[in-house]
N, C-alpha and C positions, 0 to 999 in steps of 0.2 A: 356395839354387834353389827355386825352384818345383815342390814331386812331392808328389805325395799320399801320406801316412804308410800307408794300407790298400790300394790298390790299384799304387800304384806310378807311377800316369800321371805324365809331364814333357813337356816342349817337345815338337813336330814341327814339321818344315822341310816349306815348300811353297812355291807360286806366286803371287803376285799377278798376276792379270789383269786388263788394262786392256781399256779398250772397243776398243783396236784390236790387241787379242791379244797384246802384247806380257809376256812373262812374266818378274816379277821376283822373286827369292828373299824370302822371310817367315816367321815363326815363327807356329804356332798355338800360345799357352800355355794349360793347363787353368784354369780356373776354382776356385783355392784358396782356402778361408776357414780361420779357426782356429776350433774347434770343442771342447767339453768333452763327450766320450761316453765310455760304459760300454765298458771292456777287461777281461776276465777279473773283472769283479765289482768293477771299482775306475772311478773315474770319472778321464781323463786328457786334459789339454788337446792336441790332436793338428792338424796341417795335411792338411785333406781336401778333396777336390773334392766340388763341388756334385752330383754324379752317385751317390757314395758318400753324400753326405748324404741324398739323396732314396729311395734304398735302404735306407737305416737306418729312416726314417722310415717304413716301410712295416711293417703288420702280420705278424707271423710267418704264416705255413703253418696253416691249421687254428684260428684263434683269430680271431673277428671279435666 
């Protein structure tokens, strides 16, 4: 299943809305990527959403 190992983000339900405003059900799936990240001092291969990858890439507060 497409689920982020860090934040637990998974698929959500919603509607496709056509030009004539007819709503049909659809799924919004998170953008899951396989990444090797540092977890508790060890490198681990995990399935992570791109939002979490962007957050990991940010410099910690106070360090520039």
